[in-house]
C-alpha positions, -999 to 999 in steps of 0.1 A, spaced: 171 -159 -360 183 -125 -374 172 -91 -364 169 -66 -392 174 -31 -380 183 1 -399 198 -19 -427 221 -40 -405 217 -77 -402 226 -87 -366 234 -123 -360 226 -138 -326 258 -158 -325 279 -127 -324 290 -128 -360 299 -94 -375 269 -76 -389 264 -73 -426 257 -36 -434 235 -27 -464 219 6 -476 189 9 -454 157 3 -474 176 5 -507 179 -20 -535 214 -32 -539 228 -54 -567 252 -70 -543 226 -77 -515 216 -114 -516 181 -110 -501 173 -147 -503 209 -158 -496 212 -178 -527 250 -179 -523 249 -195 -489 248 -231 -501 260 -226 -537 294 -242 -532 280 -271 -511 253 -278 -537 279 -279 -565 298 -306 -546 269 -329 -541 267 -359 -565 235 -378 -574 217 -396 -545 184 -413 -552 177 -415 -514 183 -378 -507 161 -358 -483 165 -321 -481 155 -302 -449 146 -266 -459 140 -240 -432 153 -213 -410 177 -213 -380 157 -242 -364 165 -264 -394 200 -249 -396 206 -260 -360 192 -294 -366 218 -301 -393 243 -304 -364 222 -329 -345 207 -364 -353 191 -375 -375 205 -350 -399 241 -351 -387 258 -384 -397 232 -395 -423 247 -391 -458 212 -390 -474 200 -360 -453 209 -325 -465 203 -295 -442 194 -262 -460 184 -240 -432 193 -203 -430 188 -183 -398 163 -155 -399 146 -165 -431 110 -162 -439 89 -184 -462 91 -160 -492 129 -160 -490 129 -198 -490 107 -198 -520 132 -177 -539 160 -202 -532 138 -233 -535 151 -242 -570 187 -239 -561 186 -255 -527 159 -282 -533 149 -289 -569 184 -289 -584 195 -313 -557 170 -339 -570 159 -352 -537 132 -379 -531 116 -357 -504 118 -322 -490 110 -315 -453 96 -279 -452 97 -260 -419 89 -223 -422 68 -196 -405 86 -187 -373 102 -156 -388 71 -147 -407 51 -146 -375 80 -127 -359 77 -101 -387 114 -103 -395 109 -86 -429 77 -68 -419 41 -79 -414 27 -108 -434 -9 -120 -435 -17 -157 -428 -25 -161 -465 9 -148 -476 28 -171 -452 7 -201 -463 9 -191 -500 47 -192 -500 47 -227 -483 20 -239 -507 40 -226 -537 71 -246 -525 50 -277 -521 35 -273 -556 70 -268 -571 83 -299 -554 54 -321 -566 57 -308 -601 93 -321 -601 84 -355 -586 97 -346 -551 76 -359 -521 67 -332 -496 66 -333 -459 53 -300 -443 63 -295 -407 43 -277 -381 57 -243 -371 73 -249 -337 57 -236 -306 67 -203 -290 53 -180 -264 74 -150 -274 103 -141 -297 134 -127 -278 143 -105 -308 107 -93 -313 90 -93 -279 54 -87 -272 38 -102 -303 21 -130 -283 24 -154 -312 10 -187 -298 -26 -183 -310 -14 -174 -345 10 -203 -346 -18 -227 -337 -40 -212 -364 -14 -214 -391 -6 -250 -382 -42 -260 -384 -44 -245 -419 -12 -263 -429 -26 -295 -416 -58 -290 -436 -38 -281 -468 -18 -312 -465 -49 -334 -460 -66 -317 -489 -37 -321 -513 -25 -355 -501 10 -344 -490 27 -352 -457 24 -333 -425 44 -338 -393 34 -321 -361 61 -315 -335 39 -298 -310 30 -330 -291 66 -334 -280 78 -298 -279 49 -277 -266 36 -270 -231 -2 -270 -226 -1 -232 -231 17 -235 -264 52 -224 -253 83 -244 -262 91 -267 -232 119 -251 -212 139 -283 -210 141 -283 -248 152 -247 -254 174 -220 -239 155 -191 -255 120 -204 -260 123 -207 -298 153 -228 -308 154 -264 -298 185 -276 -279 200 -311 -284 173 -327 -262 146 -309 -282 160 -322 -315 162 -357 -300 125 -355 -291 117 -344 -327 138 -371 -344 114 -401 -341 85 -381 -355 106 -369 -384 120 -403 -393 85 -420 -390 69 -393 -412 98 -394 -438 96 -432 -440 58 -430 -445 60 -404 -473 88 -422 -491 68 -454 -491 37 -438 -506 56 -414 -530 35 -410 -562 50 -416 -596 68 -386 -610 48 -360 -629 51 -356 -666 70 -323 -660 95 -340 -638 100 -368 -664 105 -342 -691 130 -323 -670 151 -354 -665 154 -361 -702 
């Protein structure tokens, strides 16, 4: 995750901070980080079996672990610190234009952590729902992931996020059921009874380690396979876009 403070973006991995005018609009400031995967996206050729994983640092870390690592059909598009509205801005570049069969959406941790300021539940869910609607309009199957468990955020302590994470996940589950899109819940394998991330699966209580990603992998693969086998026919908009 990234901590935004006084116009400086501080990376947890010790990378040099990016300094921007505090609170000011800047033509050179890439708020949604559209440039992050631009070159990699341009190098990708067609792949009718492609699955894009869109998310924040949890997804970014997963790209270095199975099943993402080593599978040529899986494309990781996670960016540390990002909120759902930022992912929505880059959704066309990092998902739609890659023409995947399915997108795995995992967002909400940084929204609950208030990385870019407070957001209401409706605002967080609205960004995720907008991404799902865009995907479906372009014939891309959607798999919404539960927001992973956490008892606290090291970079934003004291928010006591567990109850809100549960509430948001129940609303995501209900939205998926109502609209007929996929939902995958990682809490059964990641969470303690109290709703924290199991300590053997994380060093900081937020980001899964290799063992955590191994625990998530079977759920992800089963859910992806299920959604691909029931993927509806492409919409008229998607068909028109392909012509």
